[in-house]
N, C-alpha and C positions, 0 to 999 in steps of 0.2 A: 638670552632672558633680558628682556626690556624691563627696565625698573621705573616705575611711576610711584611718586611719593605725593605729599601733600602739596597742592596747587591752589593758590588763591583765585577766586573766581569774582567777577563783577557782581555776582548774585549775593555775594556775601558769604563771610564763612570759609573753612577750608574742605576741600574733598579730597577723600583718599581712595586710592585704588590700589589693591595689593599687587605685589610682582607676578606677571602673568607671562607665559610663553607667546612667542610671536609666531602667528600662524600665517602660511603661506598661500593657502587656497581657502575658500569658504569659510572665510574669517570675517570677524567683525562684530560690534554691537549692534543690536537691532531693535526699535522700537516699533510695537507692533499694537494696533488697534483693530478689534474685530467685534461685530455686534450682532444683535438677533436679526432676523430676516426682515421684520416689518418695524424696525426702529426708525428708519427714516422715509418720508414720501420720495417716490422715483424722482420728481423735479429736482428736488435738493441732492440726492445721490449723483444725477448727473452733473449737476454745477460743482459739486465737490471733486468729482472724477475729473472733470476738466481742469479745475485749479491745480489737482494734484499730480497731474501728468507728467509734470518735470520736477516733482518734488525733490529729487537728488540735487537739483541745481540751487534750491531755495537758499539763501543765506538765514542765519539764525533768527534775526529779526522778523523776516517775512515769513518764516517758519512758525514761530510764536503766533503770529496773527492768525495763519491758517489753521493752527491747531486750536486756537480759541474758539474760531468759528465753528469748527467742526464740532468740538466738544458742548460748546453752548447749546447747539440743537440737540445733541444726544442727552445732554445732562437735564434739560427740561423734561425730557421722557414723554413728550406730548403725542407721539405716535406709537401704536403696537403695544405689545405684551412687556410685561416685566418679569420674565420668569426667573431672572438671575438674583431677584430679591427674596426668592424662596430659599430657605438655609440648605435643603436637600440637593438642590440643582446647583448652589453656590460650592456646595461641598464637592460635587461632581466635577465642576470646573476645577476648582483648586486642586484636586487630585491629578488632572490630567495635565496641569502646569507644572507641577512637581516630578511626574513621572520621567520626562526627559533630561532632568537636572542631572548632571554628570554623566550622561549618555551623548545626548547631542548638543547640549548647551549648558552653560553656568548660568542659572537662575539669578538675576539681579534684582528684579522689583515686577510687582503686578498689584493691579487694583481690580476687584471685580465689582462693577456697578450694577444697577438694576437691568440694564438693558445692553450694557458693552463691557469689554476688557481692554484694560492698558496693560502690555506686558513688555519687559525689557530683558533681554538676554544677550550673553556672548557665546557665539558659535565655538564649538570645540572642534579640534582637528578631525574627528572621526565622524562629524554630523552628516546627516544624510541629505541636507539641503532645506533652507526654510519652506519651500512648498510642501515637501513630504511632510517636515515637522508639523506644519500648521494644518495640514491635510488631516493628519493623524489625531491630533488634539481636538480639531472641531468634529471630526467623524465619530469618535469615541464619547466625547461629552454630548453629541446630539442624540446619539443612540440611546445612552442610558437616561438622558433627560427626558426624552419623548416618552421612553417607557415609564419613568416615574410620573409623568403627568399625563399618562394615558391618552398620549395625541401621537399623530403622525405627520409627515411632511417636513418641509425644510423648516430648520431651526435656525441655522447661522446663516447671513448674507453670505454668499459665496466669496465675495471679494474681500480682503483685508487691506488696512492701510499699513504700509511699513516703510520705515525710514532708517538708512544706515546713519548711525551716530557719528559724527565728524571729529569729535575731540572731547576732552573732559570737560570744557566749558558747556558744551551742549549737553553731554550726559548729566551733569549737575542740574541743568535746568529741566532737563525731562523727568530725571528721578524725583526731584521736588515737585514737579508738576503732577506727577502720577500719584505721590504720597498725598497731595493736597486736594485730590479729585473730590472725595466724599465730603471735605471741609468746604469747598468751593459751592458743591451742591446743597449745602444747608443739612445735610444728615447728621454730622458730627461736629464737635468743636476741635478736636484734637484728632489727627490721622490714625494715632494708635488706638482710637477708641472704635476705628471701623474694622469689624471681625475679619473681613475678606481683602485686607491689604498684607502685603508681604514685601520686606525688604532685606536683602542680605546684610548683615552687619557691616561689612566693608564698605557699603554704598549709602547708608543714611547720611542724609545731608540736612536733617532738621533738628 
């Protein structure tokens, strides 16, 4: 059993992670961003894809810059539909994020924005793999959302952005970033006011 207690972070405050077992295969904490199919123009998608090709090798500073660029474009919402701003659709997405909790992953944090979702989780030992987990989440939410909206066709962009979180310092930054997403976008003044934000009590950093 690995023991992780309060660790000071350069971003301020203290960050706590409860005791968790060490997993030897298919383990780790992951930060995922997935978005609606038409939320970015193809030219920008190609640019971001090129920039993120070696994202696992990015240090924390360069990762912050890349993340800000990616999310600034999404946050402006200048492209495509904003189906996730519809409460019933957001509720569908929320339920699909909670369903694998305790089965494939430990759910740490998420934020459902009008055209994209940020998600953080820690894989459990019995998980079926990130690819299958995300395929299931996106397939079920797409099918139910399209039915609700009386539409058909592609709902989510096929590819998701994912990053293995390196350490507690980076996890602290990413959780803070996700919680503040609707505040940064100007939707609310306090992250707790955003209905479609969730954070496990052990990981709240604000």
